[in-house]
C-alpha positions in Angstrom: 24.1 -21.7 28.3 21.1 -21.0 26.8 18.1 -21.2 28.7 14.9 -23.6 27.3 12.0 -22.2 26.0 8.4 -23.4 25.3 9.2 -23.5 21.7 12.4 -25.4 22.4 10.5 -28.0 24.5 7.8 -28.4 21.8 10.6 -28.8 19.1 12.0 -31.8 21.4 8.5 -33.4 21.5 7.7 -33.2 17.8 11.3 -34.5 17.1 10.6 -37.7 19.4 7.5 -38.0 17.9 8.3 -37.9 14.5 11.5 -40.5 15.6 9.0 -42.9 17.2 6.9 -42.9 14.2 9.8 -43.6 11.8 11.0 -46.5 14.4 7.7 -47.9 14.0 7.3 -47.9 10.5 10.5 -49.4 10.1 9.7 -51.9 12.4 6.2 -52.5 10.4 8.4 -53.3 7.4 10.3 -55.9 8.9 7.3 -57.4 10.3 7.6 -56.3 13.8 4.9 -55.1 15.8 5.8 -54.0 19.4 3.3 -55.3 21.9 1.0 -52.9 23.9 3.1 -52.5 26.9 6.1 -51.8 24.7 4.3 -49.3 22.9 2.7 -47.4 25.5 6.2 -46.8 27.2 7.6 -45.8 23.9 4.8 -43.3 23.6 5.2 -42.1 27.3 8.9 -41.2 26.4 8.5 -39.5 23.2 5.5 -37.6 24.8 8.1 -36.7 27.6 6.0 -38.1 30.7 8.6 -41.3 31.4 12.7 -40.5 31.2 14.9 -42.7 29.0 16.1 -44.3 32.6 12.6 -45.1 33.7 12.0 -47.1 30.3 15.0 -48.7 30.6 14.3 -49.9 34.1 10.9 -50.8 32.9 12.0 -53.0 30.1 14.6 -54.7 32.3 11.7 -55.4 34.8 9.7 -56.8 32.0 12.1 -59.2 30.9 13.7 -60.1 34.3 17.3 -58.7 33.4 19.5 -57.5 36.4 21.5 -54.6 37.0 
């Protein structure tokens, strides 16, 4: 198994940022604008300060979803 390097982490960060920009651009073309809370959470995930699991829990809490 290959050890993670700083450049690997930077590449992952750049990829997440790129994917988020593309997703937001696609949503904008459809006339969809995320709410400020949702956008902040998405940026946190893309920035690596929030995990996917933490994001999932936030969404469930925000919309009152059980489980």
